[in-house]
C-alpha positions in Angstrom: 50.2 -134.5 -37.8 48.1 -132.2 -39.9 50.0 -129.3 -41.5 48.9 -126.2 -39.6 48.3 -127.9 -36.2 50.2 -126.9 -33.1 50.2 -128.9 -29.9 51.6 -125.9 -28.1 48.5 -123.8 -28.5 46.4 -123.3 -25.4 42.8 -124.2 -26.0 39.8 -123.6 -23.7 36.3 -124.9 -24.3 33.2 -123.5 -22.8 29.8 -125.1 -22.2 30.3 -127.9 -24.7 30.2 -131.6 -23.8 33.5 -133.2 -22.9 33.5 -135.4 -26.0 33.1 -132.3 -28.2 35.8 -130.4 -26.3 38.2 -133.3 -26.7 37.6 -133.3 -30.5 38.2 -129.6 -30.7 41.5 -129.8 -28.8 42.6 -132.6 -31.1 41.9 -130.4 -34.0 44.0 -127.4 -32.9 46.8 -129.8 -31.9 46.9 -131.0 -35.5 46.0 -134.7 -34.7 42.8 -134.7 -37.0 43.5 -135.2 -40.7 40.0 -136.1 -41.9 38.0 -133.0 -42.4 36.3 -130.8 -45.0 36.6 -127.1 -45.5 33.7 -124.7 -45.3 34.9 -121.2 -46.4 38.1 -119.8 -45.2 37.8 -120.3 -41.4 35.5 -123.3 -40.8 35.9 -127.1 -41.0 33.6 -130.1 -40.8 34.9 -133.0 -38.8 33.2 -136.5 -38.8 31.5 -137.0 -35.4 28.5 -139.2 -34.7 26.2 -137.6 -32.2 22.6 -138.5 -32.3 20.9 -137.1 -35.5 24.2 -135.3 -36.5 27.2 -136.6 -38.5 29.8 -133.9 -38.0 31.0 -131.1 -35.8 31.7 -127.8 -37.5 34.3 -125.4 -35.9 34.0 -121.8 -37.0 37.3 -120.0 -36.3 39.3 -123.3 -36.9 42.1 -121.6 -38.7 42.8 -120.4 -42.2 41.7 -123.0 -44.8 42.3 -125.8 -42.4 45.7 -124.6 -41.2 46.6 -122.2 -38.2 44.9 -119.0 -37.1 47.0 -116.2 -38.4 47.6 -114.5 -35.0 48.2 -110.8 -35.3 46.8 -110.5 -38.8 43.3 -109.0 -38.8 40.7 -109.9 -41.5 40.0 -106.9 -43.8 36.8 -108.1 -45.5 34.1 -105.8 -44.3 31.4 -104.6 -44.5 31.6 -102.5 -41.4 29.2 -103.4 -38.6 27.1 -100.4 -37.8 25.0 -99.4 -34.9 22.9 -96.2 -34.7 22.6 -93.8 -31.8 19.3 -92.4 -30.6 19.3 -89.7 -33.3 20.1 -92.3 -36.1 23.7 -91.3 -36.4 26.0 -94.1 -37.6 28.8 -95.6 -35.4 31.1 -98.5 -36.2 31.2 -101.5 -33.9 34.6 -103.0 -34.6 34.2 -105.9 -32.3 30.9 -106.8 -33.9 32.3 -106.9 -37.4 34.3 -109.5 -39.3 37.4 -107.3 -39.2 37.6 -107.7 -35.4 38.9 -111.2 -35.9 42.2 -112.7 -36.9 42.4 -114.3 -40.3 41.1 -117.9 -39.8 39.6 -117.1 -36.4 36.6 -115.4 -34.9 36.2 -112.6 -32.4 34.9 -112.9 -28.9 31.7 -111.2 -29.9 31.1 -113.5 -32.8 31.7 -116.7 -30.8 29.7 -115.7 -27.7 26.8 -114.3 -29.7 26.5 -117.3 -31.9 26.2 -119.4 -28.7 23.7 -117.1 -27.0 21.5 -116.6 -30.0 21.4 -120.4 -30.7 20.1 -120.9 -27.2 17.7 -117.8 -27.3 16.0 -118.4 -30.6 14.6 -121.9 -30.0 12.9 -120.4 -26.9 11.1 -117.9 -29.2 10.0 -120.6 -31.6 12.8 -120.6 -34.2 14.8 -123.5 -35.4 18.6 -123.1 -35.6 21.7 -125.0 -36.2 22.7 -126.2 -32.7 25.8 -124.5 -31.1 26.8 -126.5 -28.0 29.6 -124.1 -27.1 32.5 -121.8 -27.9 36.1 -121.3 -26.8 39.5 -119.7 -27.2 42.8 -120.7 -28.8 46.0 -118.8 -27.7 49.6 -118.7 -28.8 50.5 -117.5 -25.4 50.2 -113.7 -26.1 47.3 -113.4 -28.5 43.8 -115.0 -28.3 41.4 -116.0 -31.1 37.9 -117.4 -30.5 35.8 -120.1 -32.2 32.3 -121.6 -32.0 31.2 -125.1 -32.5 28.1 -126.5 -34.2 26.4 -129.9 -34.6 26.1 -130.6 -38.3 24.7 -133.2 -40.7 26.4 -134.0 -44.0 23.1 -134.0 -45.9 22.2 -130.4 -45.0 22.2 -128.0 -47.9 24.2 -124.8 -47.0 24.0 -122.8 -50.3 21.5 -121.6 -52.8 24.0 -122.0 -55.6 22.9 -124.2 -58.5 22.4 -127.2 -58.7 21.3 -127.0 -55.0 18.6 -124.4 -55.7 16.5 -122.8 -58.4 16.0 -119.1 -58.6 12.5 -119.6 -57.1 13.9 -121.6 -54.2 16.6 -118.9 -53.5 13.8 -116.2 -53.6 11.7 -118.3 -51.1 14.7 -118.6 -48.8 15.4 -114.9 -48.9 11.7 -114.0 -48.3 11.8 -116.3 -45.2 14.9 -114.6 -44.0 13.1 -111.2 -44.3 10.2 -112.5 -42.3 12.5 -113.7 -39.5 14.4 -110.4 -39.4 11.3 -108.3 -39.1 9.6 -110.7 -36.6 12.6 -110.6 -34.3 12.8 -106.8 -34.6 9.1 -106.1 -34.0 8.3 -108.8 -31.4 11.6 -109.5 -29.6 13.8 -106.4 -29.9 16.5 -108.3 -31.7 18.0 -107.4 -35.1 20.6 -108.9 -37.4 21.0 -110.6 -40.7 21.2 -114.4 -40.9 21.1 -117.2 -43.4 19.4 -120.6 -43.3 20.2 -124.1 -44.2 17.8 -126.9 -45.4 17.7 -130.3 -43.9 16.8 -133.6 -45.5 13.1 -133.0 -44.8 13.2 -129.4 -46.1 13.2 -127.9 -42.7 15.0 -124.5 -42.6 17.4 -123.8 -39.8 18.8 -120.4 -39.0 22.7 -120.0 -39.0 25.4 -117.4 -38.9 23.7 -115.6 -36.0 26.7 -113.5 -34.8 25.5 -110.2 -36.4 22.6 -110.1 -33.9 22.3 -107.4 -31.4 19.6 -106.4 -28.9 17.6 -103.1 -29.2 15.5 -101.5 -26.5 13.6 -98.2 -26.1 16.1 -96.9 -23.6 18.9 -96.9 -26.2 17.0 -96.7 -29.5 14.4 -94.4 -30.9 12.1 -95.0 -33.8 14.8 -93.4 -36.0 17.6 -95.6 -34.9 15.3 -98.7 -34.9 14.5 -98.1 -38.5 18.1 -97.4 -39.4 19.3 -100.6 -37.6 16.6 -102.8 -39.3 17.2 -101.2 -42.6 20.9 -101.8 -42.4 20.4 -105.5 -41.6 17.9 -105.8 -44.5 20.3 -104.0 -46.9 23.2 -106.3 -46.1 21.1 -109.4 -47.3 19.5 -107.4 -50.2 22.8 -106.4 -51.8 24.3 -109.8 -51.2 21.3 -111.5 -52.8 21.4 -109.1 -55.8 25.0 -109.9 -56.4 24.7 -113.7 -55.9 21.5 -114.1 -57.9 23.1 -112.2 -60.8 26.1 -114.4 -60.7 24.1 -117.7 -60.4 20.9 -117.0 -62.3 21.6 -114.2 -64.7 21.1 -110.4 -64.9 17.4 -110.5 -65.3 16.9 -112.5 -62.0 19.5 -110.6 -60.2 18.0 -107.3 -61.2 14.9 -108.0 -59.1 16.6 -110.1 -56.4 17.4 -107.1 -54.2 13.7 -106.7 -53.6 13.2 -110.2 -52.3 14.1 -109.1 -48.9 11.7 -106.1 -49.0 8.6 -107.6 -50.6 7.4 -109.6 -47.5 6.8 -106.4 -45.6 6.3 -104.0 -48.5 4.9 -105.9 -51.6 4.5 -102.7 -53.6 8.2 -101.9 -53.6 9.8 -101.1 -57.0 13.4 -101.0 -58.2 13.1 -97.2 -58.2 12.2 -97.3 -54.5 15.2 -99.5 -53.8 17.6 -97.4 -55.8 16.4 -94.3 -53.8 16.8 -96.2 -50.5 20.4 -97.1 -51.5 21.4 -93.6 -52.4 19.4 -91.4 -50.1 19.7 -93.5 -47.0 22.4 -96.2 -47.3 25.0 -94.2 -49.2 24.3 -90.9 -47.5 23.8 -92.1 -43.8 25.3 -95.6 -43.6 28.4 -95.6 -45.7 29.4 -92.3 -44.2 28.2 -89.7 -41.8 26.9 -86.5 -43.4 29.1 -83.4 -42.7 26.3 -81.7 -40.9 24.1 -84.4 -39.4 20.7 -83.3 -38.3 18.0 -85.8 -37.1 15.2 -83.6 -38.6 16.7 -84.1 -42.0 17.2 -87.8 -41.6 13.6 -88.3 -40.5 12.5 -86.4 -43.6 14.6 -88.6 -45.8 13.2 -91.8 -44.2 9.6 -90.5 -44.5 10.2 -89.7 -48.2 11.3 -93.2 -49.2 8.4 -95.7 -49.4 10.5 -98.7 -48.1 12.0 -96.8 -45.1 8.5 -95.1 -44.5 7.0 -98.6 -44.2 9.6 -99.6 -41.6 8.7 -96.5 -39.6 5.1 -97.7 -39.6 6.2 -101.1 -38.4 8.4 -99.9 -35.6 6.9 -100.9 -32.2 5.2 -98.0 -30.4 7.4 -98.1 -27.4 10.3 -96.6 -29.4 10.0 -92.9 -29.2 9.0 -90.9 -32.3 10.9 -87.8 -33.3 7.6 -86.2 -34.4 
């Protein structure tokens, strides 16, 4: 039996085929010893299924062992949503810190599955998610999601798997997807993408998605929500590109997410966005919040102002 498995855990599997559910239950019982790790909470298990070679379980336990029930992840960043005036609120269930170490939250597992079904209907290609489920020690419940996978897929932009130009192209494509979903389909989030053997890009990590609508969002909150999603990827890309390709590439990498919808953006524009909007209104709430002031701040920054122009007309304008 694999170290970390526990045959006494209660496992439920939803929507997935019986063969996949049986594999998942064998995993949590500790009866599968051939696997590969993916990060701290996911595993790849060999499983021939059509064009796929593996099943990936996200929320499979901490580094191939048990879920640490009762110990919550403290990794951040906070998952934010913005009210009609643009004021920040923290959605704990939506963030990584709503899950036990090695596990996933209910929101993460269910949203992964729903988005993997929704996006292909809108014309996007995604990593298939046939289902999700729960694992319980009798008093506490953790969640997981299941994906079909292929061993030849490239899941990183880290050298030697990518050049700096390839990383930039992947990021620009991610930006186009985020903006297209927000402007045409009322969906917002930040996602990553993998590359298949034939260079097809598939969207993955879909759990940060949320649905917007003009009943609950104004132009202000639409811009803040989209800006927040873009910023998460921008700052991550900046840090990783610096680490992988050097300071000169990393210096400009934060703009890769912005250039597809605002090619004129400069480092000065991005710096101003990070300090006047992200730091002042997303990392914390101003002591005296006024929507009039926030609108003026957004209008004054060229990047945020461009997003205000791109916001669909059905979202009510403050002025």
